C-alpha positions in Angstrom: 113.5 93.6 108.9 110.2 92.9 110.2 108.3 89.7 112.1 105.9 87.7 110.3 105.4 84.6 108.4 108.2 83.0 106.1 107.4 83.4 102.4 110.7 82.2 100.8 110.5 83.3 97.1 106.7 82.3 97.0 104.8 85.5 97.3 101.2 85.9 97.8 99.3 87.3 94.4 103.0 88.5 92.7 102.7 91.6 94.4 105.4 94.4 94.8 105.9 96.0 98.5 107.0 99.5 98.8 108.1 100.4 101.9 108.7 103.9 102.7 111.6 105.1 105.2 111.1 108.7 107.0 114.0 111.5 106.2 116.7 111.4 108.7 115.6 115.1 109.1 112.8 116.9 109.9 110.3 118.2 107.0 107.9 120.9 107.2 104.4 119.6 106.9 106.1 115.8 107.5 102.5 114.3 108.9 100.8 115.5 106.3 103.2 114.4 103.8 103.1 110.9 105.2 100.0 110.7 105.6 99.8 111.2 101.9 102.0 108.8 100.7 99.9 106.0 103.2 96.7 107.4 101.2 98.6 107.2 98.2 99.1 103.3 98.7 102.2 102.8 100.7 102.1 99.6 102.1 104.4 100.1 105.2 106.1 103.1 106.5 109.5 102.9 108.5 109.4 105.9 111.1 113.3 106.5 111.6 114.8 109.5 113.1 118.5 108.4 114.2 119.5 110.1 117.3 115.7 111.1 118.0 112.6 109.4 119.6 109.9 109.1 116.7 107.0 108.9 119.5 106.0 112.5 118.8 105.8 111.7 114.6 104.2 108.4 115.7 101.5 110.1 117.8 100.7 112.8 115.2 99.6 110.1 112.5 96.1 109.3 112.3 95.4 106.1 114.2 93.7 104.4 110.8 97.7 103.9 109.7 98.7 102.2 112.7 98.9 99.0 110.7 101.0 100.2 108.1 103.5 102.1 110.5 107.1 100.9 111.5 109.1 102.1 114.0 112.2 101.5 112.6 115.4 99.9 114.5 113.1 97.9 116.9 113.1 94.9 114.9 114.4 96.0 112.0 118.3 96.0 110.2 119.7 96.3 106.6 122.0 93.3 105.5 124.5 94.0 102.6 125.3 90.5 101.1 123.2 87.5 100.2 125.4 85.4 102.6 124.3 87.4 105.3 120.8 87.5 103.9 120.3 83.4 103.9 121.8 83.4 107.6 118.6 85.9 108.5 116.4 83.5 110.7 112.9 81.8 109.2 109.9 83.5 110.3 110.5 86.8 109.4 108.3 88.9 106.7 111.1 90.8 105.0 114.6 92.4 105.4 116.5 95.2 103.9 119.2 94.7 101.7 121.8 97.2 100.7 123.0 99.1 98.8 121.3 97.6 95.4 122.1 100.6 93.4 124.0 104.0 94.4 122.6 105.6 97.3 120.9 108.6 96.7 120.9 109.6 100.9 124.3 108.5 101.6 126.7 109.9 99.1 129.5 108.1 98.2 127.7 104.9 98.9 128.0 102.5 96.3 125.9 99.6 95.0 127.0 96.2 95.2 126.7 94.9 91.9 126.0 91.1 93.5 122.5 92.2 95.2 121.0 93.3 91.8 120.4 89.3 90.9 118.4 87.5 93.1 120.1 84.0 94.4 118.0 80.8 93.4 118.7 79.3 96.4 115.6 79.4 98.9 115.3 82.8 100.7 114.4 82.9 104.8 111.8 86.3 104.0 111.4 88.3 101.3 114.3 90.7 100.2 113.6 94.4 100.2 116.2 96.5 98.1 117.5 99.6 99.1 119.8 102.0 98.0 119.1 104.2 94.8 115.4 103.1 94.5 113.9 105.5 92.2 111.3 105.4 89.3 114.5 105.1 87.0 116.0 102.0 88.7 112.5 100.2 90.3 111.6 98.6 86.8 115.0 96.9 86.3 114.4 95.4 89.9 110.7 94.1 89.0 112.6 92.4 85.7 115.6 90.5 87.8 112.4 89.2 89.6 112.4 91.6 92.9 109.2 91.9 94.8 110.4 95.0 97.2 111.9 98.0 97.4 112.3 100.7 100.1 112.3 104.2 99.3 114.4 106.9 101.0 116.8 109.2 99.2 114.6 109.7 95.9 111.4 110.1 98.3 113.1 112.9 100.2 115.4 114.8 98.0 112.3 116.9 96.9 109.7 116.7 99.8 107.2 118.6 98.1 107.0 115.9 95.3 107.3 112.8 97.9 103.5 111.6 96.9 103.9 112.0 93.3 107.2 110.4 93.3 105.5 107.5 95.3 102.9 107.6 92.2 105.6 107.7 89.4 107.3 104.6 90.9 103.5 102.7 91.5 103.1 103.1 87.7 106.4 102.1 86.5 105.8 98.4 89.0 102.2 98.2 87.5 103.7 99.0 84.1 106.1 95.7 84.7 103.9 93.8 86.3 101.3 94.0 83.5 104.1 93.0 81.1 105.0 89.9 83.1 101.6 88.7 84.3 101.7 90.0 87.8 99.0 92.0 89.8 101.4 95.2 90.5 101.1 97.0 94.0 
């Protein structure tokens, strides 16, 4: 989760927030792929390398991306139920909630069916769905009222296709937004 203004369920411009999380493994040409994703419109990039420092990766990214890059874990965690989400402190910009669908990066980590439906009560911040998000599932999320998703497993299962996969998801979201009168990404 990130610090920022409390948004509840009202979102500026109705825009869908897409967040990319780096692969836990090192990938050949990773900096170029990450910058390609940012160039293609990725709004937030969470640098996450469990058990290792992300400082070298951070230093290699062009400074122009600084406002869109977050070191994952410094002020970020994922909750796993709407009750946990409800107890998050006010004033956050967004928080992750998972798994919305069966995880791609963690085989056997099954979807929590209750997460797909966003509760009607006020939320302390924007929920960002994590777990199994792909071009095949993000449309269902937008139809159910989601306004944010995090990409990890689907994005990195074919690293050379990461940018084109991101562009696929943007097209799905933009198509859904036009169908319901929103502005997409």
